[in-house]
N, CA, C, O and the ligand as a Tripos MOL2 file, in Angstrom:
@<TRIPOS>MOLECULE
protein
  261   259    66     0     0
PROTEIN
NO_CHARGES

@<TRIPOS>ATOM
      1 N          50.2450   92.5620  157.5270 N.3       1 MET1
      2 CA         50.7490   91.6050  156.5460 C.3       1 MET1
      3 C          52.1360   90.8990  156.8480 C.2       1 MET1
      4 O          53.2610   91.3800  156.7050 O.2       1 MET1
      5 N          51.8050   89.7290  157.2690 N.am      2 ALA2
      6 CA         53.0910   88.7110  157.8500 C.3       2 ALA2
      7 C          53.8340   88.0650  156.5700 C.2       2 ALA2
      8 O          53.2130   87.6010  155.6140 O.2       2 ALA2
      9 N          55.1330   88.0910  156.6620 N.am      3 GLU3
     10 CA         55.8310   87.4470  155.6660 C.3       3 GLU3
     11 C          56.2370   86.0570  156.1080 C.2       3 GLU3
     12 O          56.6890   85.9630  157.2490 O.2       3 GLU3
     13 N          56.1400   84.9480  155.3560 N.am      4 ASN4
     14 CA         56.3800   83.8650  155.7270 C.3       4 ASN4
     15 C          58.0180   83.5330  155.5480 C.2       4 ASN4
     16 O          58.4970   83.4820  154.4150 O.2       4 ASN4
     17 N          58.7810   83.3280  156.6500 N.am      5 PRO5
     18 CA         60.2430   83.3200  156.4370 C.3       5 PRO5
     19 C          60.6900   82.0450  155.5990 C.2       5 PRO5
     20 O          61.7510   82.0730  154.9760 O.2       5 PRO5
     21 N          59.8520   80.9130  155.5930 N.am      6 PHE6
     22 CA         60.2250   79.7550  154.8800 C.3       6 PHE6
     23 C          59.7210   79.6140  153.5520 C.2       6 PHE6
     24 O          59.7600   78.5340  152.9620 O.2       6 PHE6
     25 N          59.1650   80.8380  152.9700 N.am      7 GLN7
     26 CA         58.7530   80.7620  151.6400 C.3       7 GLN7
     27 C          59.7490   81.0600  150.7100 C.2       7 GLN7
     28 O          60.1940   82.2070  150.6650 O.2       7 GLN7
     29 N          60.1640   80.1910  149.9620 N.am      8 PHE8
     30 CA         61.0860   80.5040  148.6910 C.3       8 PHE8
     31 C          60.2930   80.9080  147.3690 C.2       8 PHE8
     32 O          59.1210   80.5990  147.1580 O.2       8 PHE8
     33 N          61.1020   81.6420  146.5130 N.am      9 ASP9
     34 CA         60.6240   81.9250  145.3980 C.3       9 ASP9
     35 C          60.9520   80.6590  144.5860 C.2       9 ASP9
     36 O          61.7270   79.8290  145.0640 O.2       9 ASP9
     37 N          60.4080   80.4840  143.4120 N.am     10 PRO10
     38 CA         60.6400   79.0820  142.7540 C.3      10 PRO10
     39 C          61.8600   79.0240  142.3420 C.2      10 PRO10
     40 O          62.1910   77.8380  142.3300 O.2      10 PRO10
     41 N          62.9420   79.8840  141.9000 N.am     11 ALA11
     42 CA         64.2890   79.7170  141.7230 C.3      11 ALA11
     43 C          64.8750   79.3190  142.9430 C.2      11 ALA11
     44 O          65.4830   78.2490  142.9090 O.2      11 ALA11
     45 N          64.8400   79.8570  143.8850 N.am     12 GLU12
     46 CA         65.4900   79.4840  145.1510 C.3      12 GLU12
     47 C          65.0450   78.0640  145.6070 C.2      12 GLU12
     48 O          65.8950   77.3110  146.0820 O.2      12 GLU12
     49 N          63.7900   77.6750  145.4900 N.am     13 LEU13
     50 CA         63.2880   76.4000  145.9450 C.3      13 LEU13
     51 C          63.9070   75.2510  145.0970 C.2      13 LEU13
     52 O          64.1510   74.1540  145.6010 O.2      13 LEU13
     53 N          64.1550   75.5460  143.7730 N.am     14 GLN14
     54 CA         64.5490   74.6400  142.9650 C.3      14 GLN14
     55 C          65.9510   74.3970  143.2700 C.2      14 GLN14
     56 O          66.3800   73.2460  143.3520 O.2      14 GLN14
     57 N          66.6920   75.4230  143.4430 N.am     15 GLU15
     58 CA         68.2030   75.3410  144.0070 C.3      15 GLU15
     59 C          68.2810   74.5800  145.1970 C.2      15 GLU15
     60 O          69.1530   73.7150  145.2730 O.2      15 GLU15
     61 N          67.5200   74.7660  146.1150 N.am     16 TRP16
     62 CA         67.6170   74.1330  147.2180 C.3      16 TRP16
     63 C          67.3770   72.7990  147.3410 C.2      16 TRP16
     64 O          67.8780   72.1250  148.2410 O.2      16 TRP16
     65 N          66.3920   72.2120  146.2100 N.am     17 GLN17
     66 CA         66.0140   70.9720  146.2540 C.3      17 GLN17
     67 C          67.2520   70.0960  145.3990 C.2      17 GLN17
     68 O          67.4650   68.8850  145.4540 O.2      17 GLN17
     69 N          67.8230   70.9130  144.7710 N.am     18 GLN18
     70 CA         69.0110   70.3290  143.9030 C.3      18 GLN18
     71 C          70.1610   70.0380  144.7760 C.2      18 GLN18
     72 O          70.8880   69.0650  144.5780 O.2      18 GLN18
     73 N          70.3560   71.0020  145.8910 N.am     19 ARG19
     74 CA         71.3180   70.6060  146.8660 C.3      19 ARG19
     75 C          71.0120   69.5210  147.6460 C.2      19 ARG19
     76 O          71.9600   68.8220  148.0040 O.2      19 ARG19
     77 N          69.7280   69.1710  148.0480 N.am     20 ILE20
     78 CA         69.3810   68.2600  148.8840 C.3      20 ILE20
     79 C          69.4580   66.8930  147.9830 C.2      20 ILE20
     80 O          69.8410   65.8300  148.4730 O.2      20 ILE20
     81 N          69.0750   67.0240  146.6830 N.am     21 GLU21
     82 CA         69.2640   65.8720  145.7790 C.3      21 GLU21
     83 C          70.9290   65.3340  145.6810 C.2      21 GLU21
     84 O          71.2790   64.1540  145.6620 O.2      21 GLU21
     85 N          71.6850   66.3390  145.6340 N.am     22 GLU22
     86 CA         73.1810   66.0120  145.3660 C.3      22 GLU22
     87 C          73.6430   65.4820  146.7670 C.2      22 GLU22
     88 O          74.3460   64.4730  146.8230 O.2      22 GLU22
     89 N          73.3110   66.0550  147.7380 N.am     23 ALA23
     90 CA         73.7060   65.3480  149.1850 C.3      23 ALA23
     91 C          73.0460   64.0660  149.1970 C.2      23 ALA23
     92 O          73.7190   63.1350  149.6400 O.2      23 ALA23
     93 N          71.9860   63.8420  148.8420 N.am     24 ASN24
     94 CA         71.4820   62.4710  148.9880 C.3      24 ASN24
     95 C          72.2060   61.4770  148.0090 C.2      24 ASN24
     96 O          72.2840   60.2690  148.2360 O.2      24 ASN24
     97 N          72.6930   62.0550  146.9740 N.am     25 ARG25
     98 CA         73.1590   61.2270  145.6880 C.3      25 ARG25
     99 C          74.6010   60.6720  146.3040 C.2      25 ARG25
    100 O          75.0210   59.5720  145.9420 O.2      25 ARG25
    101 N          75.1710   61.3080  147.0420 N.am     26 TYR26
    102 CA         76.7220   60.9460  147.3160 C.3      26 TYR26
    103 C          76.6930   60.7140  148.9330 C.2      26 TYR26
    104 O          77.6000   61.2640  149.5570 O.2      26 TYR26
    105 N          75.9080   60.0890  149.5380 N.am     27 ASN27
    106 CA         75.8520   60.0020  150.9780 C.3      27 ASN27
    107 C          76.0100   58.6140  151.4910 C.2      27 ASN27
    108 O          75.6590   58.4300  152.6570 O.2      27 ASN27
    109 N          76.5300   57.4990  150.7430 N.am     28 ILE28
    110 CA         76.8560   56.3860  151.2510 C.3      28 ILE28
    111 C          78.0800   56.0360  151.3890 C.2      28 ILE28
    112 O          78.7980   55.9880  150.3910 O.2      28 ILE28
    113 N          78.5680   55.7230  152.6330 N.am     29 TRP29
    114 CA         79.8360   55.4900  153.1150 C.3      29 TRP29
    115 C          80.1090   54.1070  152.8060 C.2      29 TRP29
    116 O          79.2990   53.3130  153.2860 O.2      29 TRP29
    117 N          81.1030   53.6000  152.0860 N.am     30 CYS30
    118 CA         81.4480   52.3390  151.7600 C.3      30 CYS30
    119 C          82.6360   51.9260  152.3430 C.2      30 CYS30
    120 O          83.5840   52.7120  152.3360 O.2      30 CYS30
    121 N          82.7650   50.6800  152.9170 N.am     31 HIS31
    122 CA         83.9210   50.2270  153.3510 C.3      31 HIS31
    123 C          84.0610   48.7720  153.0420 C.2      31 HIS31
    124 O          83.2350   47.9270  153.3890 O.2      31 HIS31
    125 N          85.2540   48.5070  152.3070 N.am     32 CYS32
    126 CA         85.4920   47.1030  151.9630 C.3      32 CYS32
    127 C          85.8730   46.3370  153.0800 C.2      32 CYS32
    128 O          86.7290   46.8100  153.8290 O.2      32 CYS32
    129 N          85.3260   45.1080  153.3480 N.am     33 ARG33
    130 CA         85.9370   44.5270  154.2840 C.3      33 ARG33
    131 C          87.0040   43.5910  153.8290 C.2      33 ARG33
    132 O          87.6770   43.0270  154.6920 O.2      33 ARG33
    133 N          87.2340   43.3640  152.5530 N.am     34 THR34
    134 CA         88.3150   42.6140  151.7040 C.3      34 THR34
    135 C          89.6730   43.4440  151.7450 C.2      34 THR34
    136 O          90.7060   42.9890  152.2350 O.2      34 THR34
    137 N          89.5690   44.6100  151.2220 N.am     35 CYS35
    138 CA         90.7520   45.2890  151.0490 C.3      35 CYS35
    139 C          90.7510   46.7200  151.9340 C.2      35 CYS35
    140 O          91.6340   47.5700  151.8240 O.2      35 CYS35
    141 N          89.7220   46.8130  152.7300 N.am     36 HIS36
    142 CA         89.6940   47.8450  153.6520 C.3      36 HIS36
    143 C          89.5390   49.3330  153.0710 C.2      36 HIS36
    144 O          89.7030   50.3040  153.8100 O.2      36 HIS36
    145 N          89.2280   49.4640  151.7620 N.am     37 LYS37
    146 CA         89.0180   50.7220  151.1540 C.3      37 LYS37
    147 C          87.7920   51.3090  151.6430 C.2      37 LYS37
    148 O          86.8190   50.6160  151.9410 O.2      37 LYS37
    149 N          87.8140   52.5660  151.7310 N.am     38 GLU38
    150 CA         86.6540   53.6330  152.0910 C.3      38 GLU38
    151 C          86.4660   54.4450  151.0400 C.2      38 GLU38
    152 O          87.3910   54.9440  150.4000 O.2      38 GLU38
    153 N          85.1080   54.6390  150.7800 N.am     39 TRP39
    154 CA         84.7120   55.7450  149.9460 C.3      39 TRP39
    155 C          83.3050   56.2230  150.1530 C.2      39 TRP39
    156 O          82.5150   55.6940  150.9340 O.2      39 TRP39
    157 N          83.0550   57.2400  149.4130 N.am     40 ILE40
    158 CA         81.6500   57.7270  149.3500 C.3      40 ILE40
    159 C          81.1200   57.3960  148.1340 C.2      40 ILE40
    160 O          81.8160   57.5200  147.1260 O.2      40 ILE40
    161 N          79.8170   56.9290  148.0620 N.am     41 ALA41
    162 CA         79.1950   56.6200  146.7510 C.3      41 ALA41
    163 C          77.8370   57.0970  146.6870 C.2      41 ALA41
    164 O          77.2540   57.6310  147.6300 O.2      41 ALA41
    165 N          77.4410   56.9260  145.7550 N.am     42 SER42
    166 CA         75.9990   57.4700  145.4140 C.3      42 SER42
    167 C          74.9560   56.2820  145.2730 C.2      42 SER42
    168 O          73.7590   56.5180  145.1150 O.2      42 SER42
    169 N          75.4450   55.0490  145.3360 N.am     43 THR43
    170 CA         74.6140   53.8480  145.3540 C.3      43 THR43
    171 C          75.4230   52.8020  145.9100 C.2      43 THR43
    172 O          76.6310   52.8910  146.1260 O.2      43 THR43
    173 N          74.6550   51.7530  146.1400 N.am     44 TYR44
    174 CA         75.2570   50.5310  146.8200 C.3      44 TYR44
    175 C          76.0300   49.5480  145.7030 C.2      44 TYR44
    176 O          75.5110   48.7380  144.9360 O.2      44 TYR44
    177 N          77.3580   49.8700  145.8590 N.am     45 VAL45
    178 CA         78.2450   49.1390  144.7950 C.3      45 VAL45
    179 C          79.2710   48.2090  145.4430 C.2      45 VAL45
    180 O          79.5790   48.2260  146.6350 O.2      45 VAL45
    181 N          79.7530   47.4080  144.5180 N.am     46 ILE46
    182 CA         80.9100   46.4160  145.0670 C.3      46 ILE46
    183 C          82.1140   47.1670  145.0430 C.2      46 ILE46
    184 O          82.0970   48.2040  144.3790 O.2      46 ILE46
    185 N          83.2290   46.8260  145.6780 N.am     47 CYS47
    186 CA         84.3320   47.2640  145.8090 C.3      47 CYS47
    187 C          85.1830   47.2680  144.4120 C.2      47 CYS47
    188 O          84.9790   46.3750  143.5890 O.2      47 CYS47
    189 N          85.9860   48.1320  144.2080 N.am     48 SER48
    190 CA         86.8030   48.2620  142.9350 C.3      48 SER48
    191 C          87.8530   47.0650  142.8620 C.2      48 SER48
    192 O          88.4930   46.8600  141.8310 O.2      48 SER48
    193 N          87.9930   46.3100  143.9690 N.am     49 CYS49
    194 CA         88.7720   45.0990  144.1290 C.3      49 CYS49
    195 C          87.9250   44.0600  143.6840 C.2      49 CYS49
    196 O          88.5000   42.9870  143.5030 O.2      49 CYS49
    197 N          86.5920   44.0960  143.4380 N.am     50 GLY50
    198 CA         85.7500   43.1340  143.0290 C.3      50 GLY50
    199 C          84.9430   42.3640  144.1110 C.2      50 GLY50
    200 O          84.0560   41.5440  143.8770 O.2      50 GLY50
    201 N          85.4210   42.7830  145.4190 N.am     51 SER51
    202 CA         84.6580   42.0900  146.6230 C.3      51 SER51
    203 C          83.2240   42.7310  146.6570 C.2      51 SER51
    204 O          82.9760   43.9020  146.3700 O.2      51 SER51
    205 N          82.2490   41.7050  147.0840 N.am     52 LYS52
    206 CA         80.8920   42.2710  147.3870 C.3      52 LYS52
    207 C          80.8790   42.3570  148.8670 C.2      52 LYS52
    208 O          79.8340   42.7580  149.3790 O.2      52 LYS52
    209 N          81.9010   42.0360  149.6540 N.am     53 ASN53
    210 CA         81.7650   42.1340  150.9420 C.3      53 ASN53
    211 C          82.1010   43.6560  151.3610 C.2      53 ASN53
    212 O          83.1940   43.9860  151.8230 O.2      53 ASN53
    213 N          81.1420   44.4460  151.1650 N.am     54 VAL54
    214 CA         81.1980   45.8220  151.2510 C.3      54 VAL54
    215 C          80.2890   46.2800  152.2500 C.2      54 VAL54
    216 O          79.1120   46.0360  151.9810 O.2      54 VAL54
    217 N          80.5290   46.9630  153.4860 N.am     55 GLU55
    218 CA         79.5390   47.6270  154.2320 C.3      55 GLU55
    219 C          79.0860   49.0430  153.7020 C.2      55 GLU55
    220 O          79.8510   49.9590  153.4020 O.2      55 GLU55
    221 N          77.8940   49.0600  153.6490 N.am     56 HIS56
    222 CA         77.3440   50.4230  153.3040 C.3      56 HIS56
    223 C          76.7100   51.1510  154.4170 C.2      56 HIS56
    224 O          75.9760   50.5090  155.1680 O.2      56 HIS56
    225 N          76.9050   52.4500  154.6280 N.am     57 ILE57
    226 CA         76.0710   53.0230  155.7730 C.3      57 ILE57
    227 C          75.8010   54.5090  155.3260 C.2      57 ILE57
    228 O          76.7050   55.3060  155.0770 O.2      57 ILE57
    229 N          74.5900   54.7620  155.2590 N.am     58 ALA58
    230 CA         74.2690   55.9940  154.8590 C.3      58 ALA58
    231 C          74.6890   57.2590  155.8560 C.2      58 ALA58
    232 O          74.4880   57.2310  157.0700 O.2      58 ALA58
    233 N          75.2350   58.2500  155.2290 N.am     59 CYS59
    234 CA         75.8300   59.1680  156.1590 C.3      59 CYS59
    235 C          74.8980   59.8800  156.9690 C.2      59 CYS59
    236 O          75.3030   60.3950  158.0110 O.2      59 CYS59
    237 N          73.6800   59.9790  156.6240 N.am     60 TRP60
    238 CA         72.7010   60.6050  157.7210 C.3      60 TRP60
    239 C          72.4170   59.7160  158.9880 C.2      60 TRP60
    240 O          71.8920   60.1120  160.0280 O.2      60 TRP60
    241 N          72.8960   58.3360  158.6920 N.am     61 GLN61
    242 CA         72.9720   57.5230  159.8860 C.3      61 GLN61
    243 C          74.0400   57.7390  160.8880 C.2      61 GLN61
    244 O          73.9890   57.1680  161.9780 O.2      61 GLN61
    245 N          75.0710   58.5960  160.5440 N.am     62 PHE62
    246 CA         76.0310   59.0240  161.6270 C.3      62 PHE62
    247 C          75.5690   59.8820  162.6160 C.2      62 PHE62
    248 O          74.8190   60.8150  162.3290 O.2      62 PHE62
    249 N          75.9410   59.6630  163.7620 N.am     63 PRO63
    250 CA         75.6830   60.3870  164.8710 C.3      63 PRO63
    251 C          76.0750   61.8730  164.5860 C.2      63 PRO63
    252 O          76.9520   62.0850  163.7490 O.2      63 PRO63
    253 N          75.4450   62.9660  165.2690 N.am     64 ASP64
    254 CA         75.6870   64.3950  164.7520 C.3      64 ASP64
    255 C          76.9060   64.7020  165.4190 C.2      64 ASP64
    256 O          77.7140   65.3850  164.7880 O.2      64 ASP64
    257 N          77.1960   64.3350  166.5630 N.am     65 ASP65
    258 CA         78.3130   64.8990  167.4680 C.3      65 ASP65
    259 C          79.5450   64.0950  167.4170 C.2      65 ASP65
    260 O          80.5240   64.4220  168.0870 O.2      65 ASP65
    261 ZN         88.0500   46.0460  148.3500 Zn       66 ZN66
@<TRIPOS>BOND
     1     1     2 1
     2     2     3 1
     3     3     4 2
     4     3     5 am
     5     5     6 1
     6     6     7 1
     7     7     8 2
     8     7     9 am
     9     9    10 1
    10    10    11 1
    11    11    12 2
    12    11    13 am
    13    13    14 1
    14    14    15 1
    15    15    16 2
    16    15    17 am
    17    17    18 1
    18    18    19 1
    19    19    20 2
    20    19    21 am
    21    21    22 1
    22    22    23 1
    23    23    24 2
    24    23    25 am
    25    25    26 1
    26    26    27 1
    27    27    28 2
    28    27    29 am
    29    29    30 1
    30    30    31 1
    31    31    32 2
    32    31    33 am
    33    33    34 1
    34    34    35 1
    35    35    36 2
    36    35    37 am
    37    37    38 1
    38    38    39 1
    39    39    40 2
    40    39    41 am
    41    41    42 1
    42    42    43 1
    43    43    44 2
    44    43    45 am
    45    45    46 1
    46    46    47 1
    47    47    48 2
    48    47    49 am
    49    49    50 1
    50    50    51 1
    51    51    52 2
    52    51    53 am
    53    53    54 1
    54    54    55 1
    55    55    56 2
    56    55    57 am
    57    57    58 1
    58    58    59 1
    59    59    60 2
    60    59    61 am
    61    61    62 1
    62    62    63 1
    63    63    64 2
    64    63    65 am
    65    65    66 1
    66    66    67 1
    67    67    68 2
    68    67    69 am
    69    69    70 1
    70    70    71 1
    71    71    72 2
    72    71    73 am
    73    73    74 1
    74    74    75 1
    75    75    76 2
    76    75    77 am
    77    77    78 1
    78    78    79 1
    79    79    80 2
    80    79    81 am
    81    81    82 1
    82    82    83 1
    83    83    84 2
    84    83    85 am
    85    85    86 1
    86    86    87 1
    87    87    88 2
    88    87    89 am
    89    89    90 1
    90    90    91 1
    91    91    92 2
    92    91    93 am
    93    93    94 1
    94    94    95 1
    95    95    96 2
    96    95    97 am
    97    97    98 1
    98    98    99 1
    99    99   100 2
   100    99   101 am
   101   101   102 1
   102   102   103 1
   103   103   104 2
   104   103   105 am
   105   105   106 1
   106   106   107 1
   107   107   108 2
   108   107   109 am
   109   109   110 1
   110   110   111 1
   111   111   112 2
   112   111   113 am
   113   113   114 1
   114   114   115 1
   115   115   116 2
   116   115   117 am
   117   117   118 1
   118   118   119 1
   119   119   120 2
   120   119   121 am
   121   121   122 1
   122   122   123 1
   123   123   124 2
   124   123   125 am
   125   125   126 1
   126   126   127 1
   127   127   128 2
   128   127   129 am
   129   129   130 1
   130   130   131 1
   131   131   132 2
   132   131   133 am
   133   133   134 1
   134   134   135 1
   135   135   136 2
   136   135   137 am
   137   137   138 1
   138   138   139 1
   139   139   140 2
   140   139   141 am
   141   141   142 1
   142   142   143 1
   143   143   144 2
   144   143   145 am
   145   145   146 1
   146   146   147 1
   147   147   148 2
   148   147   149 am
   149   149   150 1
   150   150   151 1
   151   151   152 2
   152   151   153 am
   153   153   154 1
   154   154   155 1
   155   155   156 2
   156   155   157 am
   157   157   158 1
   158   158   159 1
   159   159   160 2
   160   159   161 am
   161   161   162 1
   162   162   163 1
   163   163   164 2
   164   163   165 am
   165   165   166 1
   166   166   167 1
   167   167   168 2
   168   167   169 am
   169   169   170 1
   170   170   171 1
   171   171   172 2
   172   171   173 am
   173   173   174 1
   174   174   175 1
   175   175   176 2
   176   175   177 am
   177   177   178 1
   178   178   179 1
   179   179   180 2
   180   179   181 am
   181   181   182 1
   182   182   183 1
   183   183   184 2
   184   183   185 am
   185   185   186 1
   186   186   187 1
   187   187   188 2
   188   187   189 am
   189   189   190 1
   190   190   191 1
   191   191   192 2
   192   191   193 am
   193   193   194 1
   194   194   195 1
   195   195   196 2
   196   195   197 am
   197   197   198 1
   198   198   199 1
   199   199   200 2
   200   199   201 am
   201   201   202 1
   202   202   203 1
   203   203   204 2
   204   203   205 am
   205   205   206 1
   206   206   207 1
   207   207   208 2
   208   207   209 am
   209   209   210 1
   210   210   211 1
   211   211   212 2
   212   211   213 am
   213   213   214 1
   214   214   215 1
   215   215   216 2
   216   215   217 am
   217   217   218 1
   218   218   219 1
   219   219   220 2
   220   219   221 am
   221   221   222 1
   222   222   223 1
   223   223   224 2
   224   223   225 am
   225   225   226 1
   226   226   227 1
   227   227   228 2
   228   227   229 am
   229   229   230 1
   230   230   231 1
   231   231   232 2
   232   231   233 am
   233   233   234 1
   234   234   235 1
   235   235   236 2
   236   235   237 am
   237   237   238 1
   238   238   239 1
   239   239   240 2
   240   239   241 am
   241   241   242 1
   242   242   243 1
   243   243   244 2
   244   243   245 am
   245   245   246 1
   246   246   247 1
   247   247   248 2
   248   247   249 am
   249   249   250 1
   250   250   251 1
   251   251   252 2
   252   251   253 am
   253   253   254 1
   254   254   255 1
   255   255   256 2
   256   255   257 am
   257   257   258 1
   258   258   259 1
   259   259   260 2
@<TRIPOS>SUBSTRUCTURE
     1 MET1         2 RESIDUE 1 A MET
     2 ALA2         6 RESIDUE 1 A ALA
     3 GLU3        10 RESIDUE 1 A GLU
     4 ASN4        14 RESIDUE 1 A ASN
     5 PRO5        18 RESIDUE 1 A PRO
     6 PHE6        22 RESIDUE 1 A PHE
     7 GLN7        26 RESIDUE 1 A GLN
     8 PHE8        30 RESIDUE 1 A PHE
     9 ASP9        34 RESIDUE 1 A ASP
    10 PRO10       38 RESIDUE 1 A PRO
    11 ALA11       42 RESIDUE 1 A ALA
    12 GLU12       46 RESIDUE 1 A GLU
    13 LEU13       50 RESIDUE 1 A LEU
    14 GLN14       54 RESIDUE 1 A GLN
    15 GLU15       58 RESIDUE 1 A GLU
    16 TRP16       62 RESIDUE 1 A TRP
    17 GLN17       66 RESIDUE 1 A GLN
    18 GLN18       70 RESIDUE 1 A GLN
    19 ARG19       74 RESIDUE 1 A ARG
    20 ILE20       78 RESIDUE 1 A ILE
    21 GLU21       82 RESIDUE 1 A GLU
    22 GLU22       86 RESIDUE 1 A GLU
    23 ALA23       90 RESIDUE 1 A ALA
    24 ASN24       94 RESIDUE 1 A ASN
    25 ARG25       98 RESIDUE 1 A ARG
    26 TYR26      102 RESIDUE 1 A TYR
    27 ASN27      106 RESIDUE 1 A ASN
    28 ILE28      110 RESIDUE 1 A ILE
    29 TRP29      114 RESIDUE 1 A TRP
    30 CYS30      118 RESIDUE 1 A CYS
    31 HIS31      122 RESIDUE 1 A HIS
    32 CYS32      126 RESIDUE 1 A CYS
    33 ARG33      130 RESIDUE 1 A ARG
    34 THR34      134 RESIDUE 1 A THR
    35 CYS35      138 RESIDUE 1 A CYS
    36 HIS36      142 RESIDUE 1 A HIS
    37 LYS37      146 RESIDUE 1 A LYS
    38 GLU38      150 RESIDUE 1 A GLU
    39 TRP39      154 RESIDUE 1 A TRP
    40 ILE40      158 RESIDUE 1 A ILE
    41 ALA41      162 RESIDUE 1 A ALA
    42 SER42      166 RESIDUE 1 A SER
    43 THR43      170 RESIDUE 1 A THR
    44 TYR44      174 RESIDUE 1 A TYR
    45 VAL45      178 RESIDUE 1 A VAL
    46 ILE46      182 RESIDUE 1 A ILE
    47 CYS47      186 RESIDUE 1 A CYS
    48 SER48      190 RESIDUE 1 A SER
    49 CYS49      194 RESIDUE 1 A CYS
    50 GLY50      198 RESIDUE 1 A GLY
    51 SER51      202 RESIDUE 1 A SER
    52 LYS52      206 RESIDUE 1 A LYS
    53 ASN53      210 RESIDUE 1 A ASN
    54 VAL54      214 RESIDUE 1 A VAL
    55 GLU55      218 RESIDUE 1 A GLU
    56 HIS56      222 RESIDUE 1 A HIS
    57 ILE57      226 RESIDUE 1 A ILE
    58 ALA58      230 RESIDUE 1 A ALA
    59 CYS59      234 RESIDUE 1 A CYS
    60 TRP60      238 RESIDUE 1 A TRP
    61 GLN61      242 RESIDUE 1 A GLN
    62 PHE62      246 RESIDUE 1 A PHE
    63 PRO63      250 RESIDUE 1 A PRO
    64 ASP64      254 RESIDUE 1 A ASP
    65 ASP65      258 RESIDUE 1 A ASP
    66 ZN66       261 GROUP 0 **** ****
């Protein structure tokens, strides 16, 4: 009787999925080319200074090392 190490019980699976969702929600690195402000956002937003000249980089695109 082999146990599958990757099998979650439903509660664990749900918690794990929520963590993934949270990570995905706040993983856009934003950089304003106008005022050079940097922040992490959940969506593609304009800068608080009103500039739309904002660079958006999803965090998962950063190299790992
Ligand atoms: Zn700005």
